[in-house]
C-alpha positions in Angstrom: 15.5 -13.1 20.6 18.9 -13.1 18.8 19.1 -10.4 16.4 22.6 -11.4 15.2 20.9 -14.2 13.2 18.8 -11.7 11.1 20.1 -10.8 7.8 18.8 -7.3 8.3 20.9 -6.8 11.4 24.2 -8.0 9.7 27.1 -5.5 9.1 27.4 -4.5 5.4 31.1 -5.3 4.4 30.9 -2.5 1.6 30.1 0.3 4.1 32.5 -0.4 7.0 34.1 3.0 6.6 30.7 4.9 6.2 31.8 7.6 8.7 34.9 8.6 6.7 33.1 9.1 3.3 32.7 12.3 1.6 29.1 13.3 0.7 29.7 12.1 -2.9 31.2 8.9 -1.9 28.4 8.2 0.6 25.7 9.0 -2.0 27.6 6.7 -4.5 27.7 3.7 -2.2 24.2 4.1 -0.9 22.9 4.3 -4.5 24.8 1.0 -5.4 23.2 -0.7 -2.4 19.7 0.6 -3.3 20.0 -0.8 -6.8 20.2 -4.3 -5.2 16.7 -3.8 -3.9 15.0 -4.2 -7.3 17.0 -7.2 -8.3 16.1 -8.8 -5.0 12.4 -8.2 -5.7 12.9 -9.8 -9.2 13.5 -13.0 -7.4 10.2 -13.1 -5.7 8.0 -11.5 -8.3 6.0 -14.9 -8.8 5.0 -14.6 -5.1 3.9 -11.1 -5.4 1.9 -12.0 -8.5 0.1 -14.8 -6.7 -0.8 -12.5 -3.8 -2.2 -9.9 -6.3 -4.3 -12.5 -8.1 -5.8 -14.1 -4.9 -6.4 -10.7 -3.3 -8.1 -9.3 -6.4 -10.6 -12.1 -6.2 -11.4 -11.4 -2.6 -11.6 -7.7 -3.3 -14.2 -8.4 -6.0 -16.3 -10.3 -3.5 -16.3 -7.1 -1.2 -13.3 -7.8 0.8 -10.9 -5.3 2.2 -7.2 -4.9 2.0 -5.7 -4.4 5.4 -2.0 -3.8 6.0 -0.6 -4.1 9.5 3.0 -3.5 10.8 4.9 -1.4 13.4 7.3 1.4 13.1 8.5 2.0 9.4 6.6 -1.1 8.1 3.4 0.1 9.7 3.9 3.7 8.4 4.5 2.3 4.8 1.2 0.4 5.0 -0.7 3.3 6.3 0.7 5.5 3.5 -0.2 3.1 0.7 -3.7 2.7 2.0 -4.1 6.5 2.2 -3.0 6.9 -1.3 -5.4 4.6 -2.7 -8.3 7.0 -2.0 -7.2 9.8 -4.3 -5.5 7.6 -6.8 -8.1 5.1 -7.2 -11.2 6.5 -5.8 -11.5 3.9 -3.0 -13.1 4.5 0.2 -11.2 4.7 3.4 -12.7 1.5 4.6 -11.7 -0.5 1.4 -7.8 -0.3 2.0 -6.8 0.1 5.6 -3.4 0.6 7.2 -3.0 -0.5 10.8 0.1 0.5 12.8 1.0 -0.8 16.2 0.1 1.9 18.7 -2.5 3.6 16.5 -2.5 7.0 14.8 -0.1 8.5 17.4 2.6 5.8 16.3 2.8 7.6 12.8 4.9 10.3 14.2 5.9 9.2 17.8 7.1 5.8 18.8 4.6 4.1 21.1 6.7 1.8 23.5 5.9 -1.7 23.6 3.1 -1.8 21.0 4.9 -3.8 18.5 5.7 -6.4 21.1 2.0 -7.0 21.8 0.6 -9.9 19.8 -2.9 -9.5 21.5 -2.9 -5.9 20.2 -2.6 -7.1 16.6 -5.6 -9.5 17.1 -7.5 -6.9 18.9 -7.0 -4.3 16.1 -8.3 -6.9 13.5 -11.3 -7.8 15.8 -12.3 -4.1 15.9 -12.6 -4.2 12.1 -14.6 -7.3 12.1 -12.7 -9.0 9.5 -14.1 -11.9 7.6 -13.0 -14.6 5.1 -13.5 -12.1 2.4 -10.7 -9.7 3.7 -7.0 -9.7 2.9 -4.6 -9.1 5.8 -0.9 -8.4 4.8 1.6 -8.3 7.7 4.6 -6.1 7.1 7.8 -6.5 9.3 11.4 -6.0 8.0 12.6 -8.5 10.8 9.8 -10.8 10.0 9.3 -11.5 13.7 7.2 -8.5 15.0 4.7 -9.9 17.6 2.0 -7.5 16.7 2.1 -8.6 13.2 2.3 -12.4 14.1 -0.8 -12.0 16.5 -2.7 -10.3 13.7 -1.9 -12.9 11.1 -2.7 -15.7 13.4 -6.1 -14.3 14.0 -6.7 -13.6 10.3 -6.0 -17.2 9.6 -8.5 -18.3 12.2 -11.4 -16.4 10.5 -10.3 -17.6 7.1 -9.0 -14.3 5.7 -6.4 -14.3 2.9 -3.1 -13.6 4.5 0.2 -12.3 3.1 3.4 -11.1 4.6 6.3 -9.0 3.5 9.6 -9.5 5.2 13.3 -8.8 4.5 14.6 -11.9 6.1 14.6 -15.5 4.7 12.5 -18.0 6.4 10.8 -15.4 8.4 8.5 -16.1 11.4 5.6 -14.2 9.6 6.3 -16.0 6.4 5.6 -19.3 8.1 2.2 -18.0 9.3 0.9 -16.2 6.2 -0.6 -18.3 3.2 1.1 -16.0 0.7 4.5 -15.2 2.3 7.0 -12.8 0.5 10.6 -12.9 2.0 12.8 -10.6 -0.1 16.5 -10.7 0.8 18.0 -7.2 0.2 21.1 -7.8 2.3 22.5 -6.0 5.2 21.7 -2.3 5.4 24.4 0.5 4.8 23.7 1.7 8.4 23.6 -1.5 10.4 20.1 -2.5 11.5 18.4 0.7 10.0 15.7 -1.0 8.2 14.1 2.1 7.1 16.7 2.0 4.3 16.9 -0.8 1.8 14.3 -2.9 3.6 11.9 0.0 3.7 12.5 0.7 0.0 11.8 -3.0 -0.7 8.5 -2.9 1.3 7.4 0.3 -0.4 8.1 -1.2 -3.8 6.1 -4.4 -3.1 3.2 -2.4 -1.6 3.1 -0.4 -4.8 2.8 -3.5 -6.8 0.2 -5.0 -4.6 -2.3 -2.1 -4.3 -1.8 -1.1 -7.9 -2.1 -4.6 -9.2 -5.4 -5.1 -7.4 -6.8 -1.8 -8.7 -5.8 -2.8 -12.3 -7.6 -6.0 -11.7 -11.0 -4.5 -10.6 -11.1 -2.1 -13.5 -9.7 1.2 -12.0 -7.2 1.5 -14.6 -7.5 1.9 -18.4 -4.4 1.6 -20.5 -2.1 3.1 -18.1 -4.3 5.8 -16.9 -5.9 6.4 -13.5 -9.6 6.6 -14.5 -10.9 6.7 -10.9 -8.7 9.5 -9.8 -10.5 11.9 -7.3 -10.2 15.4 -8.6 -9.8 17.0 -5.2 -7.5 19.9 -6.3 -6.7 22.0 -9.4 -4.1 19.7 -10.6 -6.2 16.6 -10.3 -9.0 18.5 -12.1 -6.6 19.3 -15.0 -5.3 15.7 -14.9 -8.8 14.2 -15.0 -9.9 16.4 -18.1 -6.6 15.5 -19.9 -7.3 11.8 -19.3 -10.9 12.1 -20.7 -9.4 13.9 -23.7 -6.7 11.4 -24.2 -9.1 8.3 -24.3 -11.9 9.9 -26.2 -9.9 11.9 -28.6 -12.0 15.1 -27.7 -10.5 18.5 -27.4 -10.0 20.1 -24.0 -13.3 22.1 -24.2 -15.3 18.9 -25.0 -13.5 16.8 -22.4 -14.2 19.7 -19.8 -17.9 19.6 -20.7 -18.1 15.7 -20.2 -16.0 16.1 -17.0 -18.7 18.3 -15.4 -21.7 16.4 -17.0 -20.5 13.2 -15.5 -20.3 15.0 -12.0 -16.5 14.8 -12.2 -16.5 11.0 -12.6 -13.6 10.4 -15.0 -14.5 6.8 -15.8 -18.2 7.7 -16.5 -17.3 10.6 -18.7 -15.0 8.4 -20.7 -17.8 5.8 -21.4 -20.1 8.8 -22.2 -17.5 9.9 -24.7 -16.8 6.6 -26.3 -20.4 5.5 -26.6 -22.0 8.9 -27.2 -24.4 8.3 -24.1 -25.8 10.1 -21.3 -24.3 9.9 -17.7 -27.1 7.5 -16.7 -26.7 5.3 -19.7 -22.8 5.3 -19.1 -23.3 4.3 -15.5 -25.6 1.4 -16.4 -23.0 0.2 -19.1 -20.3 0.2 -16.5 -22.5 -1.6 -14.0 -23.1 -4.3 -16.6 -19.4 -4.7 -17.2 -18.3 -4.8 -13.7 -16.7 -1.4 -13.9 -14.4 -2.0 -16.7 -14.0 0.4 -19.6 -12.4 -2.1 -22.2 -15.7 -3.8 -22.7 -17.3 -0.4 -23.2 -15.4 1.1 -26.1 -17.3 2.2 -29.0 -19.0 -0.5 -31.0 -18.5 -3.0 -28.1 -21.1 -1.8 -25.5 
């Protein structure tokens, strides 16, 4: 392994005097480098869109979205998977984050785990993945054995495979059917891929999971209509969404919220079509969970 050949391991010519900068100078140069991330992602947007499109098809067939990575990359996948539950009302087994070394590795490095290709395969075997599933390997270096092992196994069972790397012509990109190699350039702190590389990975993961959820009807306009009201803030947000879409006042929206058993999407269809909870659920089932086909006069 020759790290010197990896773009993420190169020294950044703009930050050679990093240790001499004032706090303001440091923040300025870091901000300038971070701005390059979005520009780099712009160059691979078509690849991201293709992965979203194909992943949405699998998800509609009952497939699962599975992220896998090590270290920062693995943690970002676990984070994105966890956030899908309250944001989109998915179940924990619909979007899954795997990190080399298991849950312990979220807070403490597990030595050797990322270098174990068989562990990557084993973790996917335990999930009993099928051809309906989507497996996305995440590795800033693009060469993590844990991810390589997982992607190779996923290909064997016919799962859709994607990869996110921050090095051109990455090893995982050569394995995945939908590779995304985004070149963000050298880190301001040499080799610290939790910085620009981590930011790029997070932005792309945001696009993938949100794009899929839009594609399966969990978003109406730009509102999260399957939000899970698990705390006071989310209850207020849910009622506000119902009122925003239906044009009802807060009292009426609140009444629908509770009549629907706190199911925002159901409450919206109830309000738009002036129907009961059961009727609203039937309408949604007929339209594969989408609201746009259920607006008043269109049901």
